[in-house]
py3Dmol code that shows the C-alpha trace and the ligand (Angstrom):
import py3Dmol

protein = """\
ATOM      1  CA  MET A   1     115.711 119.590  73.293  1.00  0.00           C
ATOM      2  CA  ARG A   2     118.038 118.948  70.328  1.00  0.00           C
ATOM      3  CA  VAL A   3     119.518 115.492  69.776  1.00  0.00           C
ATOM      4  CA  SER A   4     121.614 113.863  67.074  1.00  0.00           C
ATOM      5  CA  VAL A   5     119.972 110.756  65.623  1.00  0.00           C
ATOM      6  CA  ILE A   6     122.532 108.118  64.653  1.00  0.00           C
ATOM      7  CA  PRO A   7     120.954 105.527  62.343  1.00  0.00           C
ATOM      8  CA  GLY A   8     122.229 101.983  61.801  1.00  0.00           C
ATOM      9  CA  ARG A   9     123.347 102.929  58.300  1.00  0.00           C
ATOM     10  CA  LEU A  10     125.815 105.491  59.639  1.00  0.00           C
ATOM     11  CA  ILE A  11     127.161 102.951  62.160  1.00  0.00           C
ATOM     12  CA  SER A  12     127.726 100.211  59.544  1.00  0.00           C
ATOM     13  CA  GLU A  13     129.197 102.617  56.974  1.00  0.00           C
ATOM     14  CA  SER A  14     131.362 104.835  59.188  1.00  0.00           C
ATOM     15  CA  LEU A  15     132.062 103.478  62.683  1.00  0.00           C
ATOM     16  CA  ASP A  16     135.758 102.614  62.909  1.00  0.00           C
ATOM     17  CA  VAL A  17     135.880  99.114  64.435  1.00  0.00           C
ATOM     18  CA  GLY A  18     139.569  99.494  65.421  1.00  0.00           C
ATOM     19  CA  LYS A  19     138.776 102.690  67.299  1.00  0.00           C
ATOM     20  CA  LEU A  20     135.809 101.029  68.947  1.00  0.00           C
ATOM     21  CA  ILE A  21     137.977  98.179  70.273  1.00  0.00           C
ATOM     22  CA  GLY A  22     140.337 100.864  71.706  1.00  0.00           C
ATOM     23  CA  ALA A  23     137.393 102.702  73.273  1.00  0.00           C
ATOM     24  CA  ILE A  24     136.127  99.533  74.965  1.00  0.00           C
ATOM     25  CA  GLU A  25     139.618  98.740  76.322  1.00  0.00           C
ATOM     26  CA  GLU A  26     140.108 102.301  77.515  1.00  0.00           C
ATOM     27  CA  GLY A  27     136.622 102.387  79.056  1.00  0.00           C
ATOM     28  CA  PHE A  28     137.231  99.242  81.180  1.00  0.00           C
ATOM     29  CA  ARG A  29     140.539 100.679  82.357  1.00  0.00           C
ATOM     30  CA  ARG A  30     138.884 103.909  83.610  1.00  0.00           C
ATOM     31  CA  ALA A  31     137.670 103.839  87.195  1.00  0.00           C
ATOM     32  CA  ASP A  32     134.806 106.384  86.776  1.00  0.00           C
ATOM     33  CA  ALA A  33     132.268 104.153  84.957  1.00  0.00           C
ATOM     34  CA  MET A  34     129.387 102.745  87.043  1.00  0.00           C
ATOM     35  CA  LEU A  35     126.550 100.513  86.027  1.00  0.00           C
ATOM     36  CA  GLU A  36     123.127  99.727  87.367  1.00  0.00           C
ATOM     37  CA  PRO A  37     121.961  96.093  87.540  1.00  0.00           C
ATOM     38  CA  ARG A  38     120.039  95.461  84.351  1.00  0.00           C
ATOM     39  CA  ALA A  39     116.304  94.808  84.386  1.00  0.00           C
ATOM     40  CA  ILE A  40     115.293  91.642  82.518  1.00  0.00           C
ATOM     41  CA  TYR A  41     111.566  91.191  81.775  1.00  0.00           C
ATOM     42  CA  PRO A  42     110.226  87.991  80.268  1.00  0.00           C
ATOM     43  CA  VAL A  43     107.419  88.998  77.876  1.00  0.00           C
ATOM     44  CA  ASP A  44     105.150  86.962  75.601  1.00  0.00           C
ATOM     45  CA  GLY A  45     107.464  85.660  72.835  1.00  0.00           C
ATOM     46  CA  GLY A  46     110.689  87.189  74.111  1.00  0.00           C
ATOM     47  CA  THR A  47     112.754  89.114  76.676  1.00  0.00           C
ATOM     48  CA  VAL A  48     113.091  92.823  77.203  1.00  0.00           C
ATOM     49  CA  LEU A  49     116.145  94.345  78.874  1.00  0.00           C
ATOM     50  CA  LEU A  50     116.769  97.852  80.219  1.00  0.00           C
ATOM     51  CA  MET A  51     120.444  98.595  80.613  1.00  0.00           C
ATOM     52  CA  SER A  52     121.996 101.715  82.038  1.00  0.00           C
ATOM     53  CA  ALA A  53     125.434 103.025  83.095  1.00  0.00           C
ATOM     54  CA  HIS A  54     127.191 106.320  83.504  1.00  0.00           C
ATOM     55  CA  ASP A  55     130.575 107.960  83.878  1.00  0.00           C
ATOM     56  CA  SER A  56     131.678 111.560  84.559  1.00  0.00           C
ATOM     57  CA  ARG A  57     130.665 112.650  81.056  1.00  0.00           C
ATOM     58  CA  TYR A  58     127.736 110.529  79.843  1.00  0.00           C
ATOM     59  CA  HIS A  59     124.780 108.418  80.899  1.00  0.00           C
ATOM     60  CA  VAL A  60     123.491 105.646  78.672  1.00  0.00           C
ATOM     61  CA  LEU A  61     120.130 103.949  78.673  1.00  0.00           C
ATOM     62  CA  LYS A  62     119.466 101.014  76.302  1.00  0.00           C
ATOM     63  CA  TYR A  63     116.206  99.297  75.556  1.00  0.00           C
ATOM     64  CA  ILE A  64     116.729  95.942  73.878  1.00  0.00           C
ATOM     65  CA  ALA A  65     114.050  93.381  72.997  1.00  0.00           C
ATOM     66  CA  ILE A  66     115.058  89.826  72.050  1.00  0.00           C
ATOM     67  CA  TYR A  67     112.350  87.940  70.109  1.00  0.00           C
ATOM     68  CA  PRO A  68     113.941  84.705  68.720  1.00  0.00           C
ATOM     69  CA  ARG A  69     110.826  83.729  66.692  1.00  0.00           C
ATOM     70  CA  ASN A  70     111.142  87.005  64.703  1.00  0.00           C
ATOM     71  CA  ALA A  71     113.563  84.980  62.520  1.00  0.00           C
ATOM     72  CA  GLU A  72     110.531  83.070  61.178  1.00  0.00           C
ATOM     73  CA  LEU A  73     108.945  86.407  60.195  1.00  0.00           C
ATOM     74  CA  GLY A  74     112.107  87.614  58.443  1.00  0.00           C
ATOM     75  CA  LEU A  75     112.553  90.249  61.167  1.00  0.00           C
ATOM     76  CA  PRO A  76     115.709  90.914  63.282  1.00  0.00           C
ATOM     77  CA  THR A  77     115.705  88.811  66.496  1.00  0.00           C
ATOM     78  CA  ALA A  78     116.915  91.872  68.497  1.00  0.00           C
ATOM     79  CA  SER A  79     115.526  95.454  68.356  1.00  0.00           C
ATOM     80  CA  SER A  80     117.162  98.199  70.318  1.00  0.00           C
ATOM     81  CA  VAL A  81     117.396 101.936  70.923  1.00  0.00           C
ATOM     82  CA  VAL A  82     120.078 103.731  72.922  1.00  0.00           C
ATOM     83  CA  VAL A  83     119.782 107.195  74.544  1.00  0.00           C
ATOM     84  CA  LEU A  84     123.022 108.922  75.414  1.00  0.00           C
ATOM     85  CA  SER A  85     122.779 111.886  77.814  1.00  0.00           C
ATOM     86  CA  ARG A  86     125.155 114.398  79.412  1.00  0.00           C
ATOM     87  CA  SER A  87     125.691 113.078  82.923  1.00  0.00           C
ATOM     88  CA  SER A  88     126.193 116.541  84.527  1.00  0.00           C
ATOM     89  CA  THR A  89     122.714 117.816  83.467  1.00  0.00           C
ATOM     90  CA  GLY A  90     120.798 114.731  82.275  1.00  0.00           C
ATOM     91  CA  GLU A  91     120.041 116.320  78.866  1.00  0.00           C
ATOM     92  CA  PRO A  92     119.748 113.742  76.101  1.00  0.00           C
ATOM     93  CA  LEU A  93     122.424 114.285  73.420  1.00  0.00           C
ATOM     94  CA  SER A  94     121.839 111.471  71.022  1.00  0.00           C
ATOM     95  CA  ILE A  95     119.455 108.663  70.040  1.00  0.00           C
ATOM     96  CA  ILE A  96     121.318 105.755  68.516  1.00  0.00           C
ATOM     97  CA  GLU A  97     120.047 102.690  66.655  1.00  0.00           C
ATOM     98  CA  GLY A  98     120.912 100.006  69.192  1.00  0.00           C
ATOM     99  CA  GLY A  99     120.880  96.724  67.206  1.00  0.00           C
ATOM    100  CA  LEU A 100     123.983  97.407  65.177  1.00  0.00           C
ATOM    101  CA  LEU A 101     125.675  99.282  68.045  1.00  0.00           C
ATOM    102  CA  THR A 102     125.108  96.226  70.208  1.00  0.00           C
ATOM    103  CA  ALA A 103     126.521  93.882  67.556  1.00  0.00           C
ATOM    104  CA  TYR A 104     129.593  96.089  67.084  1.00  0.00           C
ATOM    105  CA  ARG A 105     130.210  96.640  70.812  1.00  0.00           C
ATOM    106  CA  THR A 106     129.900  92.903  71.539  1.00  0.00           C
ATOM    107  CA  GLY A 107     132.307  92.063  68.681  1.00  0.00           C
ATOM    108  CA  ALA A 108     134.744  94.760  69.857  1.00  0.00           C
ATOM    109  CA  THR A 109     134.636  93.454  73.436  1.00  0.00           C
ATOM    110  CA  SER A 110     135.307  89.914  72.261  1.00  0.00           C
ATOM    111  CA  ALA A 111     138.197  91.226  70.162  1.00  0.00           C
ATOM    112  CA  ALA A 112     139.683  92.938  73.262  1.00  0.00           C
ATOM    113  CA  VAL A 113     139.481  89.530  75.021  1.00  0.00           C
ATOM    114  CA  ALA A 114     140.932  87.713  71.973  1.00  0.00           C
ATOM    115  CA  LYS A 115     143.878  90.121  71.818  1.00  0.00           C
ATOM    116  CA  ARG A 116     144.954  88.900  75.221  1.00  0.00           C
ATOM    117  CA  LEU A 117     143.718  85.309  75.291  1.00  0.00           C
ATOM    118  CA  ALA A 118     143.723  83.821  71.783  1.00  0.00           C
ATOM    119  CA  PRO A 119     146.335  81.185  71.044  1.00  0.00           C
ATOM    120  CA  ARG A 120     149.365  82.643  69.241  1.00  0.00           C
ATOM    121  CA  GLY A 121     150.135  82.442  65.497  1.00  0.00           C
ATOM    122  CA  ARG A 122     148.012  82.088  62.428  1.00  0.00           C
ATOM    123  CA  LEU A 123     144.613  80.938  63.479  1.00  0.00           C
ATOM    124  CA  THR A 124     141.488  79.150  62.310  1.00  0.00           C
ATOM    125  CA  VAL A 125     138.432  80.967  63.551  1.00  0.00           C
ATOM    126  CA  GLY A 126     135.160  79.030  63.653  1.00  0.00           C
ATOM    127  CA  PHE A 127     131.707  80.556  63.873  1.00  0.00           C
ATOM    128  CA  LEU A 128     128.674  78.716  65.203  1.00  0.00           C
ATOM    129  CA  GLY A 129     125.812  80.986  64.145  1.00  0.00           C
ATOM    130  CA  ALA A 130     126.089  83.338  61.207  1.00  0.00           C
ATOM    131  CA  GLY A 131     123.780  86.235  62.190  1.00  0.00           C
ATOM    132  CA  ALA A 132     124.410  89.910  62.976  1.00  0.00           C
ATOM    133  CA  GLN A 133     126.657  89.179  65.923  1.00  0.00           C
ATOM    134  CA  ALA A 134     128.852  86.682  64.020  1.00  0.00           C
ATOM    135  CA  ARG A 135     129.392  89.249  61.264  1.00  0.00           C
ATOM    136  CA  ALA A 136     130.383  91.992  63.737  1.00  0.00           C
ATOM    137  CA  HIS A 137     132.705  89.488  65.458  1.00  0.00           C
ATOM    138  CA  ALA A 138     134.341  88.604  62.161  1.00  0.00           C
ATOM    139  CA  ALA A 139     134.998  92.273  61.473  1.00  0.00           C
ATOM    140  CA  ALA A 140     136.385  92.958  64.938  1.00  0.00           C
ATOM    141  CA  LEU A 141     138.478  89.769  65.287  1.00  0.00           C
ATOM    142  CA  SER A 142     140.097  90.381  61.910  1.00  0.00           C
ATOM    143  CA  ARG A 143     141.493  93.615  63.398  1.00  0.00           C
ATOM    144  CA  VAL A 144     143.342  91.858  66.200  1.00  0.00           C
ATOM    145  CA  LEU A 145     144.124  88.291  65.056  1.00  0.00           C
ATOM    146  CA  ALA A 146     146.143  86.786  62.220  1.00  0.00           C
ATOM    147  CA  ILE A 147     143.256  84.749  60.757  1.00  0.00           C
ATOM    148  CA  GLU A 148     144.418  82.092  58.310  1.00  0.00           C
ATOM    149  CA  ARG A 149     140.944  80.642  57.656  1.00  0.00           C
ATOM    150  CA  ALA A 150     137.396  81.010  58.843  1.00  0.00           C
ATOM    151  CA  VAL A 151     134.815  78.203  59.016  1.00  0.00           C
ATOM    152  CA  ILE A 152     131.119  78.849  59.541  1.00  0.00           C
ATOM    153  CA  HIS A 153     128.173  76.656  60.502  1.00  0.00           C
ATOM    154  CA  ASP A 154     124.551  77.700  60.727  1.00  0.00           C
ATOM    155  CA  PRO A 155     121.508  75.459  60.294  1.00  0.00           C
ATOM    156  CA  ASN A 156     120.348  78.215  57.956  1.00  0.00           C
ATOM    157  CA  TRP A 157     122.805  77.338  55.156  1.00  0.00           C
ATOM    158  CA  GLY A 158     122.129  80.538  53.226  1.00  0.00           C
ATOM    159  CA  ARG A 159     123.275  82.568  56.175  1.00  0.00           C
ATOM    160  CA  ALA A 160     126.416  80.466  56.615  1.00  0.00           C
ATOM    161  CA  GLU A 161     127.253  81.059  52.933  1.00  0.00           C
ATOM    162  CA  GLU A 162     126.468  84.792  53.219  1.00  0.00           C
ATOM    163  CA  LEU A 163     128.845  85.207  56.151  1.00  0.00           C
ATOM    164  CA  SER A 164     131.594  83.179  54.348  1.00  0.00           C
ATOM    165  CA  ARG A 165     131.236  85.514  51.398  1.00  0.00           C
ATOM    166  CA  PHE A 166     131.504  88.605  53.603  1.00  0.00           C
ATOM    167  CA  ILE A 167     134.620  87.231  55.262  1.00  0.00           C
ATOM    168  CA  ARG A 168     136.247  86.286  51.946  1.00  0.00           C
ATOM    169  CA  GLU A 169     135.285  89.420  49.966  1.00  0.00           C
ATOM    170  CA  GLY A 170     134.961  92.027  52.764  1.00  0.00           C
ATOM    171  CA  LEU A 171     137.810  90.924  54.995  1.00  0.00           C
ATOM    172  CA  GLY A 172     140.064  89.125  52.507  1.00  0.00           C
ATOM    173  CA  VAL A 173     140.242  85.920  54.596  1.00  0.00           C
ATOM    174  CA  PRO A 174     139.606  82.416  53.094  1.00  0.00           C
ATOM    175  CA  ALA A 175     136.288  81.198  54.503  1.00  0.00           C
ATOM    176  CA  ASP A 176     134.002  78.164  54.066  1.00  0.00           C
ATOM    177  CA  ALA A 177     130.492  77.182  55.181  1.00  0.00           C
ATOM    178  CA  VAL A 178     130.550  73.721  56.729  1.00  0.00           C
ATOM    179  CA  ARG A 179     127.843  71.199  57.731  1.00  0.00           C
ATOM    180  CA  ASP A 180     129.386  69.612  60.883  1.00  0.00           C
ATOM    181  CA  PRO A 181     129.465  71.878  63.963  1.00  0.00           C
ATOM    182  CA  ASP A 182     131.579  69.517  66.071  1.00  0.00           C
ATOM    183  CA  ALA A 183     134.256  69.122  63.392  1.00  0.00           C
ATOM    184  CA  LEU A 184     134.305  72.915  63.101  1.00  0.00           C
ATOM    185  CA  ALA A 185     134.733  73.264  66.868  1.00  0.00           C
ATOM    186  CA  GLY A 186     137.600  70.753  66.843  1.00  0.00           C
ATOM    187  CA  GLU A 187     139.566  72.529  64.098  1.00  0.00           C
ATOM    188  CA  SER A 188     139.027  76.093  65.441  1.00  0.00           C
ATOM    189  CA  ASP A 189     141.706  77.837  67.473  1.00  0.00           C
ATOM    190  CA  VAL A 190     139.169  80.539  68.273  1.00  0.00           C
ATOM    191  CA  LEU A 191     135.553  79.429  68.357  1.00  0.00           C
ATOM    192  CA  VAL A 192     132.782  82.076  68.303  1.00  0.00           C
ATOM    193  CA  ALA A 193     129.307  80.874  69.371  1.00  0.00           C
ATOM    194  CA  ALA A 194     126.790  83.543  68.489  1.00  0.00           C
ATOM    195  CA  THR A 195     123.570  81.574  68.125  1.00  0.00           C
ATOM    196  CA  THR A 196     119.915  81.746  69.059  1.00  0.00           C
ATOM    197  CA  SER A 197     120.098  78.136  70.322  1.00  0.00           C
ATOM    198  CA  ARG A 198     118.595  77.428  73.763  1.00  0.00           C
ATOM    199  CA  VAL A 199     120.636  74.227  74.142  1.00  0.00           C
ATOM    200  CA  PRO A 200     124.447  73.892  74.149  1.00  0.00           C
ATOM    201  CA  VAL A 201     126.166  74.138  70.746  1.00  0.00           C
ATOM    202  CA  VAL A 202     129.658  74.268  72.415  1.00  0.00           C
ATOM    203  CA  ARG A 203     130.370  70.722  73.594  1.00  0.00           C
ATOM    204  CA  TRP A 204     133.437  69.645  75.541  1.00  0.00           C
ATOM    205  CA  GLU A 205     133.630  66.415  73.575  1.00  0.00           C
ATOM    206  CA  ALA A 206     134.194  68.381  70.385  1.00  0.00           C
ATOM    207  CA  LEU A 207     136.890  70.578  71.968  1.00  0.00           C
ATOM    208  CA  ALA A 208     138.885  68.288  74.221  1.00  0.00           C
ATOM    209  CA  GLY A 209     142.246  67.049  73.008  1.00  0.00           C
ATOM    210  CA  ARG A 210     142.173  69.288  69.916  1.00  0.00           C
ATOM    211  CA  GLY A 211     144.805  71.874  71.056  1.00  0.00           C
ATOM    212  CA  ASP A 212     144.635  75.213  72.861  1.00  0.00           C
ATOM    213  CA  LYS A 213     141.517  77.214  72.131  1.00  0.00           C
ATOM    214  CA  LEU A 214     139.702  80.406  73.018  1.00  0.00           C
ATOM    215  CA  VAL A 215     135.879  79.904  73.097  1.00  0.00           C
ATOM    216  CA  ILE A 216     133.868  83.079  72.846  1.00  0.00           C
ATOM    217  CA  SER A 217     130.183  82.387  73.655  1.00  0.00           C
ATOM    218  CA  ILE A 218     127.953  85.448  73.464  1.00  0.00           C
ATOM    219  CA  GLY A 219     124.606  83.758  72.655  1.00  0.00           C
ATOM    220  CA  TRP A 220     122.003  84.573  75.313  1.00  0.00           C
ATOM    221  CA  LEU A 221     118.255  84.594  74.895  1.00  0.00           C
ATOM    222  CA  ASP A 222     117.062  84.739  78.511  1.00  0.00           C
ATOM    223  CA  VAL A 223     118.128  83.548  81.962  1.00  0.00           C
ATOM    224  CA  HIS A 224     117.319  79.914  81.000  1.00  0.00           C
ATOM    225  CA  SER A 225     119.118  79.478  77.658  1.00  0.00           C
ATOM    226  CA  ARG A 226     122.521  77.709  77.540  1.00  0.00           C
ATOM    227  CA  GLU A 227     124.987  77.888  74.678  1.00  0.00           C
ATOM    228  CA  VAL A 228     127.890  76.057  76.364  1.00  0.00           C
ATOM    229  CA  ASP A 229     127.690  72.636  77.969  1.00  0.00           C
ATOM    230  CA  GLU A 230     128.553  72.150  81.614  1.00  0.00           C
ATOM    231  CA  ALA A 231     131.718  70.100  81.024  1.00  0.00           C
ATOM    232  CA  THR A 232     133.248  73.040  79.092  1.00  0.00           C
ATOM    233  CA  VAL A 233     132.359  75.471  81.855  1.00  0.00           C
ATOM    234  CA  LEU A 234     133.823  73.162  84.511  1.00  0.00           C
ATOM    235  CA  ARG A 235     136.957  72.092  82.678  1.00  0.00           C
ATOM    236  CA  SER A 236     138.100  75.368  81.116  1.00  0.00           C
ATOM    237  CA  SER A 237     141.531  76.535  82.332  1.00  0.00           C
ATOM    238  CA  LEU A 238     140.354  80.166  82.550  1.00  0.00           C
ATOM    239  CA  ARG A 239     136.814  81.604  82.586  1.00  0.00           C
ATOM    240  CA  VAL A 240     136.110  85.250  81.706  1.00  0.00           C
ATOM    241  CA  VAL A 241     132.772  87.005  82.227  1.00  0.00           C
ATOM    242  CA  ASP A 242     131.803  90.579  81.415  1.00  0.00           C
ATOM    243  CA  THR A 243     130.815  91.156  85.064  1.00  0.00           C
ATOM    244  CA  TYR A 244     129.889  88.836  87.930  1.00  0.00           C
ATOM    245  CA  ALA A 245     126.238  89.522  87.019  1.00  0.00           C
ATOM    246  CA  ALA A 246     126.757  86.770  84.370  1.00  0.00           C
ATOM    247  CA  LEU A 247     126.940  84.229  87.201  1.00  0.00           C
ATOM    248  CA  GLU A 248     123.255  84.961  87.820  1.00  0.00           C
ATOM    249  CA  GLU A 249     122.118  85.735  84.307  1.00  0.00           C
ATOM    250  CA  ALA A 250     123.721  82.914  82.292  1.00  0.00           C
ATOM    251  CA  ALA A 251     122.144  79.516  83.094  1.00  0.00           C
ATOM    252  CA  GLU A 252     125.311  77.635  82.121  1.00  0.00           C
ATOM    253  CA  LEU A 253     127.256  79.511  84.814  1.00  0.00           C
ATOM    254  CA  ARG A 254     124.494  79.876  87.415  1.00  0.00           C
ATOM    255  CA  GLU A 255     123.883  76.161  87.844  1.00  0.00           C
ATOM    256  CA  PRO A 256     127.467  75.079  88.639  1.00  0.00           C
ATOM    257  CA  VAL A 257     127.840  78.089  90.983  1.00  0.00           C
ATOM    258  CA  ARG A 258     124.553  77.184  92.773  1.00  0.00           C
ATOM    259  CA  ARG A 259     125.741  73.614  93.263  1.00  0.00           C
ATOM    260  CA  GLY A 260     129.077  74.835  94.723  1.00  0.00           C
ATOM    261  CA  LEU A 261     131.185  73.408  91.889  1.00  0.00           C
ATOM    262  CA  LEU A 262     132.484  76.896  91.011  1.00  0.00           C
ATOM    263  CA  GLY A 263     132.646  80.201  92.888  1.00  0.00           C
ATOM    264  CA  ARG A 264     133.360  83.822  92.003  1.00  0.00           C
ATOM    265  CA  GLY A 265     137.048  83.194  92.351  1.00  0.00           C
ATOM    266  CA  ASP A 266     136.894  80.879  89.356  1.00  0.00           C
ATOM    267  CA  PHE A 267     135.895  83.732  87.054  1.00  0.00           C
ATOM    268  CA  VAL A 268     137.718  86.848  85.871  1.00  0.00           C
ATOM    269  CA  GLU A 269     135.746  89.997  85.083  1.00  0.00           C
ATOM    270  CA  LEU A 270     136.481  92.021  81.953  1.00  0.00           C
ATOM    271  CA  ARG A 271     137.503  94.993  84.025  1.00  0.00           C
ATOM    272  CA  ALA A 272     140.290  92.980  85.698  1.00  0.00           C
ATOM    273  CA  LEU A 273     141.357  91.325  82.450  1.00  0.00           C
ATOM    274  CA  LEU A 274     141.479  94.546  80.410  1.00  0.00           C
ATOM    275  CA  SER A 275     143.022  96.796  83.071  1.00  0.00           C
ATOM    276  CA  GLY A 276     145.378  94.217  84.572  1.00  0.00           C
ATOM    277  CA  PRO A 277     148.899  93.367  83.512  1.00  0.00           C
ATOM    278  CA  PRO A 278     149.450  91.873  80.035  1.00  0.00           C
ATOM    279  CA  THR A 279     148.326  88.285  79.922  1.00  0.00           C
ATOM    280  CA  SER A 280     148.340  85.403  77.447  1.00  0.00           C
ATOM    281  CA  HIS A 281     146.622  82.048  76.822  1.00  0.00           C
ATOM    282  CA  PRO A 282     147.340  79.730  79.744  1.00  0.00           C
ATOM    283  CA  GLY A 283     146.898  76.533  77.716  1.00  0.00           C
ATOM    284  CA  GLY A 284     143.821  74.298  77.380  1.00  0.00           C
ATOM    285  CA  ILE A 285     140.413  75.802  76.771  1.00  0.00           C
ATOM    286  CA  VAL A 286     139.806  79.420  77.721  1.00  0.00           C
ATOM    287  CA  LEU A 287     136.102  80.373  77.943  1.00  0.00           C
ATOM    288  CA  TYR A 288     134.730  83.871  77.594  1.00  0.00           C
ATOM    289  CA  LYS A 289     130.976  83.886  78.344  1.00  0.00           C
ATOM    290  CA  GLY A 290     129.567  87.289  77.448  1.00  0.00           C
ATOM    291  CA  VAL A 291     126.016  88.130  78.347  1.00  0.00           C
ATOM    292  CA  GLY A 292     126.562  91.845  77.764  1.00  0.00           C
ATOM    293  CA  THR A 293     126.996  94.622  80.310  1.00  0.00           C
ATOM    294  CA  PRO A 294     125.695  98.211  80.265  1.00  0.00           C
ATOM    295  CA  LEU A 295     129.358  99.323  80.523  1.00  0.00           C
ATOM    296  CA  GLU A 296     129.945  98.065  76.947  1.00  0.00           C
ATOM    297  CA  ASP A 297     126.922 100.089  75.861  1.00  0.00           C
ATOM    298  CA  LEU A 298     128.247 103.184  77.587  1.00  0.00           C
ATOM    299  CA  PHE A 299     131.718 102.970  76.027  1.00  0.00           C
ATOM    300  CA  ALA A 300     130.354 102.128  72.562  1.00  0.00           C
ATOM    301  CA  ALA A 301     127.664 104.846  72.660  1.00  0.00           C
ATOM    302  CA  GLU A 302     130.256 107.430  73.712  1.00  0.00           C
ATOM    303  CA  ALA A 303     132.584 106.357  70.901  1.00  0.00           C
ATOM    304  CA  ALA A 304     129.744 106.405  68.315  1.00  0.00           C
ATOM    305  CA  TYR A 305     128.504 109.807  69.438  1.00  0.00           C
ATOM    306  CA  GLU A 306     131.978 111.354  69.439  1.00  0.00           C
ATOM    307  CA  GLU A 307     132.864 109.854  66.087  1.00  0.00           C
ATOM    308  CA  LEU A 308     129.515 110.096  64.229  1.00  0.00           C
ATOM    309  CA  GLY A 309     127.427 112.646  66.156  1.00  0.00           C
ATOM    310  CA  GLY A 310     128.687 115.544  63.987  1.00  0.00           C
ATOM    311  CA  ALA A 311     127.627 113.763  60.753  1.00  0.00           C
ATOM    312  CA  ALA A 312     124.232 112.713  62.132  1.00  0.00           C
ATOM    313  CA  GLU A 313     120.963 114.564  61.634  1.00  0.00           C
ATOM    314  CA  ALA A 314     120.058 116.841  64.548  1.00  0.00           C
ATOM    315  CA  VAL A 315     116.432 116.797  65.544  1.00  0.00           C
ATOM    316  CA  ASP A 316     114.395 119.025  67.928  1.00  0.00           C
ATOM    317  CA  LEU A 317     112.273 116.769  70.115  1.00  0.00           C
TER     318      LEU A 317
END
"""
ligand_1 = """\
44
NAD
N 126.260 88.771 74.839
C 125.798 89.892 74.337
O 126.201 90.986 74.729
C 124.780 89.838 73.247
C 124.321 91.007 72.627
C 123.403 90.929 71.645
C 122.886 89.686 71.237
N 123.313 88.568 71.910
C 122.879 87.241 71.551
O 123.749 86.734 70.546
C 123.026 85.727 69.795
C 123.135 86.028 68.296
O 122.543 87.282 68.029
P 122.319 87.770 66.517
O 121.831 89.156 66.578
O 123.493 87.397 65.688
O 121.096 86.797 66.086
P 120.657 86.390 64.641
O 119.217 85.974 64.762
O 121.026 87.447 63.665
O 121.587 85.150 64.349
C 121.577 83.981 65.129
C 121.965 82.805 64.189
O 122.136 81.630 65.024
C 121.753 80.546 64.195
N 121.555 79.331 65.002
C 120.496 78.958 65.713
N 120.725 77.734 66.248
C 121.980 77.354 65.888
C 122.806 76.195 66.146
N 122.366 75.227 66.863
N 124.061 76.191 65.580
C 124.488 77.223 64.815
N 123.766 78.316 64.534
C 122.523 78.407 65.088
C 120.462 81.038 63.530
O 120.156 80.259 62.372
C 120.894 82.448 63.184
O 121.450 82.581 61.866
C 121.589 85.742 70.311
O 121.526 84.754 71.346
C 121.494 87.129 70.967
O 120.480 87.246 71.937
C 124.250 88.643 72.895
"""
view = py3Dmol.view(width=600, height=400)
view.addModel(protein, "pdb")
view.setStyle({"model": 0}, {"cartoon": {"style": "trace"}})
view.addModel(ligand_1, "xyz")
view.setStyle({"model": 1}, {"stick": {}})
view.zoomTo()
view.show()
């Protein structure tokens, strides 16, 4: 069995983020992609997920382990491997480093949402959390939005400064690290929460009365963590989820649904948003809560394989 091995280095050096955003949009518009419910295992010190999906050409299987305390050891908080196979025969075609692929696909998906639902004009984009996901989001959002300024907050000040430098020097956008997360939330037109916090960092009090905003919250550690407070979930004018599975998997959505305060009809799935008619910001606060779906992994792995597979090392297993 011969497979191409796509390392993280090739993804970060060569994957075209613009093309990836297009692949995610195109994937959600196609009707042939199916996903399996993902398996979520709590393990000592973290959470392990198995995610799989397929379409008429490919099958994807992703292993991802989230260990928040790895940060204290100087290790990545998420480790992941993706196997892409031919769906007609089941033969593995490629093994792909999954951590960077996940960061890029999550950023590209958020960019597809932002293209449709960010407020218009030149925007201030705020980042709560300055890790791998925030960096991938900055790269993807800069492809689809006119970003006037970026502001970054992370309790790890060095990380906040590192991301500001990347945005200034790598993306050519003015960027500053800031100390006050609520002031940052208030001044942001687009707020990206990509943290390893278990308690809400997105607070309605910091958002309300400060103009139209798109809040992108993709932080998720396990089925109990919450990145957004309940008032924001309840009072948003539009709520987008990757799939309705998020209503079970994200604690901040599960609780109001369980108590009957919100139902499925109060949420829009990515498939409907990205394949439906053109749409724009309805005013107020729009919330996108992304917990990740295997469909994103499928579309991103397909794109990475087709773009980078030829340049990757082929290995006989
Ligand atoms: N939704 C998805 O599809 C998806 C995919 C992968 C990862 N994730 C999640 O996204 C989050 C970020 O992932 P990552 O790979 O960037 O992690 P990371 O460890 O690289 O970065 C997380 C950053 O959040 C910061 N942080 C922690 N508490 C904070 C707070 N209260 N305010 C501001 N910043 C805070 C940390 O200091 C760290 O720099 C994690 O919760 C991860 O599990 C989601």
